[in-house]
C-alpha positions in Angstrom: 376.9 154.6 -28.8 374.6 157.4 -29.7 373.8 155.7 -33.0 373.0 152.4 -31.2 370.9 154.3 -28.7 368.8 155.8 -31.5 368.4 152.5 -33.2 367.2 151.1 -29.8 364.7 153.9 -29.5 363.3 153.4 -33.0 362.9 149.6 -32.3 361.0 150.5 -29.1 358.7 152.9 -31.0 358.0 150.4 -33.7 357.2 147.8 -31.1 354.8 150.1 -29.4 353.2 151.0 -32.8 352.8 147.4 -33.9 351.4 146.4 -30.5 348.9 149.2 -30.7 348.0 148.4 -34.3 347.3 144.7 -33.5 345.3 145.5 -30.4 343.1 147.9 -32.4 342.7 145.4 -35.3 341.8 142.4 -33.1 339.6 144.5 -30.8 337.6 145.7 -33.7 337.6 142.4 -35.6 334.0 141.0 -35.7 333.1 137.8 -33.9 330.1 135.6 -34.6 326.9 135.7 -32.5 326.5 132.8 -30.1 323.0 131.4 -29.2 321.5 128.5 -27.3 318.8 126.7 -29.3 315.3 126.5 -27.9 313.8 123.1 -27.0 312.9 121.2 -30.1 315.0 123.3 -32.4 316.7 121.9 -35.4 319.3 123.7 -37.5 316.6 125.0 -39.9 314.3 126.3 -37.2 317.2 128.0 -35.4 318.4 129.7 -38.7 314.8 130.6 -39.6 314.3 132.4 -36.3 317.2 134.7 -37.1 316.1 135.1 -40.7 319.1 133.3 -42.1 317.5 130.3 -43.8 316.7 131.9 -47.2 320.4 132.1 -48.1 322.2 128.8 -48.7 325.6 130.0 -47.8 324.4 130.8 -44.3 323.7 127.1 -43.8 327.2 126.2 -45.1 328.8 128.7 -42.8 326.8 127.4 -39.8 328.1 123.9 -40.4 331.6 125.3 -40.7 331.5 127.5 -37.6 330.3 124.7 -35.4 332.3 121.9 -37.1 329.1 120.0 -37.9 328.3 117.7 -40.8 325.1 118.1 -42.8 321.8 117.1 -41.0 323.6 116.8 -37.6 321.0 117.3 -34.8 321.5 120.1 -32.4 322.4 119.2 -28.8 320.1 120.5 -26.1 321.9 123.0 -23.8 324.9 123.5 -26.1 325.7 127.0 -27.5 326.3 127.4 -31.2 327.8 130.2 -33.4 325.4 131.5 -36.0 326.4 133.3 -39.2 325.9 136.8 -37.8 328.9 139.0 -37.4 329.1 141.2 -34.3 330.7 144.6 -35.0 331.5 147.5 -32.6 329.3 150.3 -34.1 331.4 153.4 -34.6 328.5 155.8 -34.0 328.8 157.3 -37.5 327.3 154.9 -40.0 327.0 151.2 -40.9 329.1 151.7 -44.0 332.1 153.2 -42.0 331.7 150.6 -39.3 332.1 147.6 -41.6 334.0 149.2 -44.4 331.6 149.2 -47.3 330.4 151.9 -49.8 327.2 150.1 -50.7 324.4 152.3 -49.3 321.6 149.8 -50.2 323.4 147.0 -48.5 323.9 149.2 -45.4 320.1 149.8 -45.4 319.4 146.1 -45.6 321.7 145.6 -42.5 319.9 148.4 -40.7 316.6 146.7 -41.5 317.9 143.4 -40.3 318.9 144.8 -36.9 315.6 146.6 -36.5 313.6 143.4 -37.5 315.4 141.3 -34.8 314.9 144.1 -32.3 311.1 144.1 -33.1 311.0 140.3 -32.7 312.8 140.4 -29.3 315.9 138.7 -30.5 317.9 141.9 -29.8 317.3 143.8 -26.6 318.8 147.1 -27.7 319.1 149.2 -30.8 322.5 149.1 -32.4 322.9 152.9 -32.2 322.3 152.8 -28.4 324.4 149.7 -27.5 327.0 150.4 -30.2 326.7 146.7 -31.2 325.9 146.0 -34.8 324.7 142.7 -36.1 325.6 141.9 -39.7 324.2 138.7 -41.3 326.9 136.7 -43.1 325.0 136.7 -46.3 325.0 140.5 -46.4 328.8 140.5 -46.9 329.7 137.0 -48.2 326.9 135.5 -50.2 326.9 137.8 -53.2 323.3 138.9 -52.6 322.4 142.5 -53.1 319.4 144.0 -51.3 317.2 146.9 -52.2 315.3 147.8 -49.0 313.8 144.6 -47.8 313.4 143.0 -51.2 316.1 140.5 -52.3 317.6 140.7 -55.7 319.1 137.4 -56.8 322.4 136.9 -58.6 322.7 134.5 -61.5 324.3 131.9 -59.2 321.3 131.8 -56.9 319.3 129.5 -59.2 318.0 127.5 -56.2 316.1 130.5 -54.8 312.3 130.1 -54.7 309.6 132.6 -54.0 306.2 131.4 -53.0 303.8 134.0 -51.5 301.6 131.4 -49.8 304.2 131.3 -47.0 303.7 134.9 -46.1 305.9 138.0 -46.1 308.7 136.8 -43.8 309.0 133.2 -45.2 308.0 133.4 -48.9 311.6 133.7 -50.1 313.8 130.6 -49.5 316.5 128.4 -50.9 316.4 124.8 -52.1 318.9 123.3 -49.7 319.3 120.0 -51.7 317.4 117.8 -54.1 317.1 114.7 -51.8 313.3 114.6 -52.2 313.2 115.3 -56.0 310.6 113.1 -57.7 308.6 112.6 -54.5 305.1 114.1 -54.1 303.5 115.1 -50.8 299.9 116.3 -50.1 299.8 118.4 -46.9 296.2 118.9 -45.8 295.3 121.0 -42.8 292.0 119.9 -41.2 288.6 121.7 -41.4 288.6 125.4 -42.6 286.1 127.6 -44.3 282.8 127.4 -42.5 284.1 124.8 -40.1 286.8 126.0 -37.6 287.1 122.5 -36.2 287.7 122.0 -32.4 287.7 125.2 -30.4 288.8 126.3 -26.9 286.0 128.7 -26.0 287.0 128.9 -22.3 290.5 130.3 -23.2 291.2 134.0 -22.8 291.2 134.2 -26.7 289.2 131.7 -28.8 291.5 129.1 -30.3 290.4 127.4 -33.6 291.7 124.1 -34.7 291.9 124.9 -38.4 294.3 127.9 -37.8 296.9 126.0 -35.8 296.7 123.0 -38.0 297.2 125.3 -41.0 300.2 127.0 -39.5 302.0 123.7 -38.8 300.9 122.4 -42.2 302.4 125.3 -44.1 305.6 125.1 -42.2 305.9 121.4 -43.0 305.2 122.2 -46.7 308.0 124.7 -46.8 310.4 122.2 -45.2 309.6 119.6 -47.8 310.0 122.1 -50.7 313.4 123.1 -49.4 314.6 119.6 -50.3 313.2 119.5 -53.8 309.8 117.7 -53.1 306.7 118.4 -55.1 304.2 119.6 -52.4 300.5 120.3 -52.8 299.0 122.4 -50.0 295.5 121.2 -50.7 293.9 123.7 -48.3 295.2 127.2 -48.6 294.5 130.6 -47.1 296.2 133.3 -49.2 296.0 135.8 -46.3 297.6 133.5 -43.7 301.2 132.7 -44.4 303.4 131.3 -41.7 302.6 133.3 -38.6 304.8 133.9 -35.5 301.9 135.0 -33.3 300.7 133.1 -30.2 297.0 133.8 -31.0 296.0 133.0 -34.5 292.8 134.8 -35.4 290.0 132.6 -36.6 288.7 133.3 -40.1 286.7 131.4 -42.8 288.5 132.2 -46.1 290.3 128.9 -46.6 289.9 127.3 -50.0 290.6 123.9 -51.6 292.5 124.1 -54.8 291.1 127.6 -55.2 287.5 126.6 -54.5 285.3 127.6 -51.5 284.8 124.9 -48.9 281.2 123.4 -48.8 279.1 123.8 -45.6 278.3 120.1 -45.6 281.0 118.1 -43.9 280.9 115.1 -46.2 281.0 117.4 -49.2 284.1 119.1 -47.7 285.8 115.7 -47.2 284.9 114.6 -50.7 286.2 117.9 -52.2 289.7 117.5 -50.7 290.1 113.8 -51.4 288.8 114.3 -54.9 291.4 117.0 -55.4 294.2 114.8 -54.1 293.2 111.8 -56.2 293.0 113.9 -59.4 296.6 115.1 -58.8 297.6 111.6 -57.8 296.5 110.2 -61.1 298.2 112.9 -63.0 301.5 112.2 -61.2 301.1 108.4 -61.8 300.9 109.1 -65.5 304.1 111.1 -65.2 305.9 108.1 -63.7 306.0 109.3 -60.1 306.6 106.4 -57.7 306.3 108.0 -54.3 303.2 109.9 -53.1 302.1 110.4 -49.5 299.4 112.5 -47.9 299.4 113.9 -44.4 296.2 115.2 -42.8 297.0 117.5 -39.8 294.4 118.2 -37.0 294.1 119.3 -33.4 292.1 117.1 -31.1 289.5 118.1 -28.5 289.1 116.2 -25.3 288.4 116.9 -21.6 290.3 120.0 -20.5 292.3 118.0 -17.9 293.5 115.5 -20.5 297.1 116.0 -21.7 297.5 114.4 -25.1 300.8 113.7 -26.9 300.8 113.8 -30.7 299.3 110.6 -32.1 298.6 109.1 -35.5 295.9 107.2 -37.5 296.4 105.2 -40.6 293.8 103.4 -42.7 293.3 100.0 -41.1 293.8 98.1 -44.3 296.8 100.0 -45.5 300.2 98.3 -44.8 302.1 101.3 -46.2 300.0 103.6 -44.1 300.7 101.6 -41.0 304.4 101.6 -41.7 304.4 105.4 -42.2 302.4 105.9 -38.9 304.9 103.8 -36.9 307.8 105.5 -38.5 306.4 108.8 -37.5 305.7 107.6 -33.9 309.3 106.4 -33.6 310.6 109.8 -34.8 308.5 111.6 -32.1 309.6 109.1 -29.5 313.3 109.8 -30.2 312.6 113.6 -30.2 310.9 113.4 -26.8 313.7 111.2 -25.4 316.3 113.8 -26.5 314.5 117.1 -25.7 312.3 116.1 -22.8 314.2 113.4 -21.0 312.3 111.6 -18.3 308.9 113.0 -19.4 307.8 110.0 -21.4 305.9 110.0 -24.7 302.5 108.5 -24.9 301.6 109.2 -28.6 300.1 106.1 -30.1 299.2 104.6 -33.5 295.8 103.3 -34.4 294.2 101.9 -37.6 290.9 103.8 -38.5 288.4 103.9 -41.2 288.2 107.7 -41.5 286.8 109.1 -44.7 290.0 110.8 -45.9 292.1 107.7 -45.0 290.0 105.2 -46.9 289.3 107.4 -49.9 292.6 109.1 -50.6 294.8 107.1 -53.0 298.3 108.1 -51.7 299.7 106.4 -48.6 298.0 108.5 -45.9 298.6 109.6 -42.4 296.2 111.4 -40.0 297.9 113.4 -37.2 296.4 114.9 -34.1 298.8 117.5 -32.7 297.4 118.2 -29.2 294.3 118.6 -27.1 293.1 122.2 -27.8 291.4 122.4 -24.5 294.3 121.4 -22.3 296.6 124.1 -20.9 299.7 122.0 -21.0 299.1 121.2 -24.7 298.7 124.9 -25.4 302.4 125.3 -25.2 302.7 123.1 -28.3 300.2 125.3 -30.1 300.7 128.8 -28.9 304.5 129.1 -29.1 305.6 129.7 -32.7 308.9 127.9 -32.3 307.0 124.8 -31.0 304.8 124.8 -34.0 307.9 124.9 -36.1 309.4 122.0 -34.1 306.2 120.0 -34.8 306.7 120.7 -38.5 310.3 119.8 -38.3 309.6 116.5 -36.6 306.8 115.6 -39.0 309.2 116.4 -41.8 311.9 114.0 -40.3 309.3 111.3 -39.8 308.2 111.6 -43.5 311.7 111.3 -44.9 313.1 108.7 -42.4 313.6 105.1 -43.4 
């Protein structure tokens, strides 16, 4: 009886031990961060906001976590898991919290948390809240980091670095090669001595060329991520993708490395000549598909709300097809993300200089009325500028 009693006591103790062990393990096991996308978000813009887009395995993990197939649109109002682990910070170090010995990787995780805190995506410092965010790629993608500079493994052959996109966006991954062999000319309006349309009655001056450029360069990056050849015909080496509301006006934009002329007609000739020279080069190389998109911001009466609209060259069938394809894309986006609002963006044939002189199939886009307060949301909010770039991208590649 004594023997059986001791056995019973031992079983009881082991039961208590295992119960305690599993409670501790599951309590400390990391979960994934859950977010609700902003209006107009696609998967790429959501991942980019959390600085996850540069690593291809983050995208794969996002699809897996949310049981989504590739290119599935996000549903407004739904919450999604993103590839960011949530750990209970032990108060000692990042390495002891997540069980690694790599000091440099721990530093990169620290910098990641501080970056998101600075951008307002985190409300507290991990040392204060005892909640540590660890991006999936820091543990699972085989990427080592030294400070904030990414070192690539041999397997990361799809990684691209292009400084034109700025500090936070210059390093990215080719997601797929679906646009391989296709050429796009992305041309932001005005620039240099000509700021384009302006809102001089706003609290801060808004210049058309700065907002057109920001959407243009975001679009160019989207296209490159799918293997397209992209020519940013107008470039400003100091202005990468910017996540500020107010984009400061400047005059240092260039066309294929050359200063922009003061005379308007000369400026238009300069950019169409640059496009046509590249177009002829690609034709000789056997390229079959080339399209140009000219991105502008309109100026109308301050009370006039203006949806995104499109011009094509009046004698171009392919241009007209592209314009209507783009209009249909925006119509679908408005129906999904702003139900009941209605979309009034239109298509019109025009004889604008760049449309009639550029050789590729060309589209002229007006993003908003720079003087209208309602349209300012489309321009001032960085995620909205990214949404515009995403929708333009989808319109270009849709059939």
